[in-house]
N, C-alpha and C positions, 0 to 999 in steps of 0.2 A: 486589532492587533498593531503593535508598533514594530515596524522593521528597523533594525539599527544597522546602518552601514557607516563603517569608519575605516580607520587604518589597517584593521585586520581583514578587510575584504580583499579577495584575491587580486582585483584590478590595481590596488594600491601597491601591491608587490612588484608591478611591472614598471619598467622605465617609461618615460614619457613617449619615446618613440615607439616602443612596443605597445603602449595603450592606443596610440593613434592607429597602428596597423590592425590591432584588434578591432577597433570601431569601424575601421574601413572594411575589414572582412565581414563583419556583421552586416554592414549596410550594403555590401555586394550581394550577400546571400539573400537579404530581403528583397533586393531588386530583381534578382534572377527567380527567386522563389518566394513570391510576395506572401505575407501572411493572409490567411483566409479563415473566417469563422467555420468551425467544423460543423455547425448546425445549419447555417444559411448561406455561407459562402461570401459574406460581407468582407471586403478588403480591409486590411491593416490591423486586424484583431484575430486572435486565436479562438476566442468565444466571446460573441457580442452580448451586451446586457439583456437583450431581448430573449436570446436563446438560453442564457444562464437563469432567467426567471421562469423559463417554461421547463426546466429539467425536472423530471419526475422523481419525488422523494420516495424511498423504498419503505415498505411496511417491515416492522422489525420482527425477527423470528427467533426461535430457539435454535442455537447452532448444533444441537445434537439430533433433533428429529426434523427440523425445517419447517415446522408449523408455527404459526403466528404466536407471538409472545410480546406483551406490552413491555417497552423498554429493553428488549433483547434479552431479558434474564433466561437462563436455562430452566426449563420446566422441572420442578421438583421431582416428577417421575422419571426425568431423563438424566438426572445427575449421576456422574460416576466419579470414582475416585481420581481417575486419570483424564477426566472430561473437561470440556470448556465450561467456564462458569458463566459466559454471556457473550453477546455479539452486538456490534454497531454496524448497520448497513446503511449507506448514505443515500445512494441513488438506485432507482429501478432500471436494471440492466435490459429491460424489455424496451425501454425508451430508446429510440433510434439515435437521439442526440447523445445519450450517455454511452452507447456503444461506440459512436463516432469518437468521443472524448478518449475513451479507454483504448480503442485501436490507435487513436493518434499518438498516444503516449507510447504504446508497446512497439508499434510497427512503423511509425513515422518518427519515432524518437523525439517527440515534441514534449519535453519535460515542462515547458511553460503552462500546459494545459492544466497540471496539477494545481499550480497557484490559482489559475482562472476558476476552477470549479470549486475550490475550497475558500475563496476569499472572503466570504461573509459567514463562515461557520464558526461557531463556538462549540467546544467539545465538553460535555459534562456527563459522566457516567455513574455517579454515585460511589465509584471506587476511586482510591488513589493508587497511582502506579509507580514503581520504581524505575522502570525503563520501557520503551517501545522496541519491539523486536520485529524486523522485517521477515517475511517468510522467504527464505533464500532460493536463488536460482542455482542450477548447476553451473559451473564456472564456464563451460563451453557456451551456453546460452548467454550468460551475462557478458562474457567477451564479445560475442557475436553483436549483441545489442548496445554494448558500452556502458550499461548501467542495469541495476535491479529496480524495476519500477516500483516494487514494494518498498524498498529502502527510500527512494526519492519521495514517495507519499508520506512515509514515516516522518521524514525530515521536516516536511511543511507541517504535519500535525504535531510533531514534537515542539516546533517553535511555537505554536498557537497554545500548547498545553504547558509549555516549559518543562518538558520531560526529555531526558537524554534517549537518543537512539543507540542501541548496542546490538552488534551482529554476533549474538552468542550461539546462533545456530549455523551449521553447514549442511549442504546438500551433499551426500557422499556417493551419489551414483545418478547416472543419467537415466530419466524415465521417459515413458511415452508421454506425450502431451495430454494432459487431463481433459483438455477441450475436445479430443478426438474420441474420448471414451464416454459413452452415454450411460452406461449401467453404473448405479451408485456403488455396488459391491466391488465391480471390476476397477472402479477408481480407487477404492480403498486398498485393493490388492496391489495396484500398480504403485502406490506411493508407500506402502508399508516398508519401514525400515530404511527409508531414503534420507532421513535426517538424523544428525548427531550434534552433540555439544561441541563447540569449538575448543580448541585446546587452551588451556589455562584459565578458563572462566567458571568451570563448575563449581568451585567453592564460593563463587560470588553469588550464586543463584539460590542458595538455601534460604527459605523464608521470605523470598521476594515475590513481588506482584508485577505482572507482565501483561502488556497490551501487544497482542500479535497483529501485524498490519499486513494486508495483501490488497491487490487491485479489485479482484472479483471473488466473491464467495458464491460458489454454485453448489456443489454437493457438500463442500466443507471438508472433503478428505484431507487435503493439505494441511488445513489449520488443526483439525483434530489430531492428525499424526504428530505435528509440531508440538502441540499441547502435551501429549503422552511423553514425549522426549523431555520436555521442560518440568513437567511435574515429577518425572522419575528422577530428575536431578536436584529436586528439592523445592521448585517453585510452588507457591501455595495457592496462588490465584492466577488464572489465565482467561483474559477476555480477548475476542478478536475485533477488529475493525477493518472493513472493507469498503472500497470506493463504490462498487456496484454489487447488485444481487438480482 
């Protein structure tokens, strides 16, 4: 991947004195709260090369039934008109280092970890997509965190795949945290009706192919519910991509 940093980068929009203050602030934060590898504690890195190489890659599964599926395609027997067409899961969430990365992103607000764990990945799905869609958070939770981790993951992946990220979904009500609900059916009931198409974009969705992005795919209830909403709005193909499973 080639990173292009030029005059459009936010830092170039700042005055010289503001840029100096920015870097002084960053340096002070690193001095008070030094970077440590989330895997082994090594100083000055968020994720060291050794821990990166040891991350467990996930087995691919069918997004509808959760059973193993080569390349992540939805099993023929599991296909539905409003169902997901496939799923890419990157890391095995049972790996403690993978858990530490995702927790670091969500609860320590460390977005740098996204770049760290995706730095050497190339994404090929056998499908072409019109845009990436992050699974939305309720605005209360997004305001508390300061960002939607799914959107930040989508931005990194979108740059690698050269695909636009588009927030075409909204979360219309606050739901109980899915991680606190163990039963698959209860998770589906909890999230049912929680997503809607954002205003002014419905006409843009007809005939499109979408890659849904989230941090973790557990039961898959969130992604399947998002898929229903997207396909009812005219999207013809929906795959999912999650950092962990």
